[in-house]
C-alpha positions as CSV (number, residue, x, y, z in Angstrom):
1,M,-50.4,21.8,-31.8
2,A,-46.9,20.3,-32.4
3,K,-46.7,16.6,-33.0
4,F,-44.6,14.8,-30.5
5,S,-41.7,12.3,-32.0
6,P,-40.6,9.5,-30.0
7,L,-37.3,10.7,-31.3
8,M,-37.4,13.2,-28.5
9,A,-37.7,11.0,-25.8
10,I,-34.0,9.4,-26.5
11,P,-31.8,12.5,-25.3
12,P,-33.9,12.5,-21.7
13,L,-33.6,9.1,-21.6
14,V,-29.8,8.8,-22.4
15,F,-29.2,11.5,-19.8
16,A,-31.0,9.8,-17.2
17,G,-29.3,6.8,-18.0
18,L,-25.6,8.0,-17.7
19,A,-26.9,10.1,-14.4
20,G,-27.7,6.7,-12.6
21,V,-24.8,5.3,-13.9
22,F,-22.8,8.1,-12.6
23,L,-24.5,8.2,-9.4
24,W,-23.9,4.4,-8.5
25,G,-20.4,5.0,-9.3
26,M,-20.2,7.2,-6.5
27,T,-21.9,5.7,-4.3
28,G,-21.8,1.9,-5.1
29,R,-18.9,1.2,-2.9
30,S,-19.1,-0.4,0.7
31,D,-16.0,1.1,1.7
32,P,-15.0,4.5,0.2
33,E,-12.0,4.3,1.8
34,H,-10.8,1.5,0.8
35,L,-8.3,1.4,-2.4
36,P,-8.5,-2.0,-4.1
37,S,-5.1,-3.3,-5.6
38,T,-5.0,-5.5,-8.6
39,L,-2.0,-7.4,-6.7
40,V,-3.6,-8.9,-3.9
41,G,-3.7,-12.7,-4.3
42,R,-0.7,-12.1,-6.6
43,E,3.6,-12.9,-6.2
44,A,4.8,-9.7,-4.9
45,P,6.2,-7.9,-7.9
46,A,10.4,-7.5,-8.3
47,I,12.3,-5.7,-5.5
48,P,15.5,-3.0,-6.3
49,E,18.6,-4.9,-5.8
50,T,20.0,-1.6,-4.0
51,T,20.0,-0.7,-0.1
52,L,21.7,2.3,1.9
53,P,25.0,1.6,3.2
54,G,25.0,-0.9,6.3
55,K,22.2,-2.3,5.9
56,T,20.7,-5.8,5.0
57,Q,19.4,-6.0,1.5
58,L,15.7,-6.9,1.0
59,T,15.3,-9.5,-1.9
60,A,12.7,-11.8,-3.1
61,D,13.7,-14.7,-1.7
62,L,13.1,-12.6,2.0
63,L,9.4,-12.1,1.0
64,K,9.3,-16.1,0.3
65,Q,10.3,-17.0,3.5
66,P,7.6,-18.9,5.9
67,G,5.1,-16.4,7.9
68,V,3.9,-13.0,7.5
69,K,5.5,-10.0,6.7
70,I,5.2,-6.7,6.3
71,V,6.8,-4.4,3.3
72,N,6.7,-0.7,4.2
73,F,6.9,2.2,0.9
74,W,8.5,5.1,3.0
75,A,10.5,8.2,2.5
76,S,12.3,10.4,4.7
77,W,10.7,13.4,3.1
78,C,7.1,12.4,3.7
79,P,5.3,13.6,6.8
80,P,3.1,10.4,7.0
81,C,6.1,8.6,6.9
82,R,7.5,10.3,10.1
83,A,4.1,9.5,11.7
84,E,3.8,6.1,11.2
85,H,7.8,5.3,12.2
86,P,6.7,4.4,15.8
87,T,3.8,2.0,14.7
88,L,6.1,0.2,12.2
89,T,9.1,0.2,15.4
90,E,6.3,-1.7,17.2
91,L,5.4,-4.0,14.6
92,S,8.8,-4.7,13.8
93,K,9.1,-6.3,17.5
94,T,6.6,-9.2,16.8
95,I,6.8,-9.3,12.9
96,P,9.7,-8.9,10.3
97,V,8.8,-5.5,8.8
98,Y,11.1,-4.8,5.3
99,G,11.1,-1.2,3.9
100,V,11.2,0.1,0.6
101,D,12.9,3.8,0.6
102,L,11.0,5.5,-1.9
103,K,12.7,8.7,-4.2
104,D,14.7,9.6,-1.3
105,P,18.9,10.9,-1.3
106,E,20.6,8.4,0.5
107,A,22.3,10.7,3.1
108,A,18.3,12.0,4.1
109,A,17.2,8.3,4.4
110,T,20.3,7.1,6.5
111,A,19.6,10.0,8.6
112,F,16.1,9.6,9.3
113,L,17.1,5.9,10.3
114,N,20.0,6.9,12.3
115,D,17.7,9.6,14.2
116,H,14.3,7.7,14.6
117,G,15.4,3.8,14.8
118,D,15.4,1.6,12.0
119,P,12.6,-0.7,12.5
120,F,13.3,-2.9,9.0
121,H,14.7,-6.4,9.2
122,A,15.6,-5.4,5.7
123,L,15.9,-2.4,2.9
124,A,15.7,-1.9,-0.5
125,T,16.0,1.6,-1.9
126,D,14.1,2.8,-4.9
127,P,15.5,5.6,-6.1
128,R,13.5,6.5,-9.6
129,G,10.2,5.2,-7.7
130,R,9.8,2.3,-10.6
131,T,9.6,0.0,-8.0
132,A,6.8,1.7,-6.3
133,I,4.9,1.8,-9.5
134,D,5.1,-2.0,-10.2
135,W,3.6,-2.7,-6.6
136,G,1.0,0.0,-7.6
137,V,1.7,2.6,-4.9
138,T,0.6,5.8,-5.4
139,A,2.1,8.0,-2.6
140,P,4.1,6.9,0.8
141,P,3.5,5.4,3.0
142,E,2.0,2.2,1.8
143,T,2.2,-1.0,3.5
144,F,1.5,-4.2,2.3
145,I,1.0,-7.9,4.2
146,I,2.7,-10.6,2.3
147,D,2.3,-14.3,3.1
148,G,4.5,-16.9,3.4
149,S,4.7,-17.9,0.0
150,G,5.4,-14.4,-1.2
151,K,2.1,-13.1,-2.1
152,I,0.2,-9.9,-1.2
153,L,-2.8,-10.4,1.2
154,Y,-3.5,-6.7,1.5
155,R,-2.4,-3.4,0.5
156,H,-2.6,-0.4,3.0
157,A,-2.6,3.5,1.4
158,G,-2.0,5.9,3.9
159,P,0.0,6.1,7.5
160,L,-0.6,3.1,10.4
161,V,-2.0,5.7,12.8
162,H,-4.6,5.7,14.6
163,D,-8.4,4.5,13.3
164,D,-6.5,3.5,10.2
165,L,-4.4,1.1,12.2
166,E,-7.0,-0.5,14.7
167,K,-9.6,-0.5,12.2
168,R,-8.4,-1.4,8.8
169,F,-4.7,-2.7,9.2
170,M,-4.6,-4.8,12.4
171,P,-7.6,-7.2,11.2
172,Q,-6.2,-7.4,8.3
173,L,-3.0,-8.8,9.9
174,D,-4.6,-10.4,12.3
175,K,-6.6,-12.3,9.9
176,A,-3.1,-13.5,8.1
177,L,-1.5,-14.5,11.2
178,A,-4.3,-16.5,11.9
179,A,-4.2,-18.1,8.9
180,G,-0.6,-19.4,9.8
181,D,0.7,-18.0,6.2
């Protein structure tokens, strides 16, 4: 009869431990749809000093003006951005909505805004995508709620439509507006 060595128990125990860690990592989140942002609670990163012809330049000073505001990263070539455009237009009637046009040819972005309306109170362009990286944008559209001191309160990845708009974004916006930032 073979003798059992305690060292033989190490591989199965290591495997069980790793399996437990992986399982916890896959199921341990309370909201799997939520993408955390390390920028929440911090001052918004720099804004590019470029805009489209005839548009008001978005600046860091605008982000620090009193009141809650929204910054939306978008592009004319982005189908989800097109889907959320009517929502941004409606929101812009009650709250400042600022845009950052991401990796978009100037003519295409201008034509899109001329054809579909311009909901942006001010606009910056990010032709190389460097600013998007600084803001932690993974893909357009992404929308940020900013307080009156220029701090990021919330990040929403994806288009502001349907359930995402009603169940995720609007409660955060209402919370920010109620706080009076």
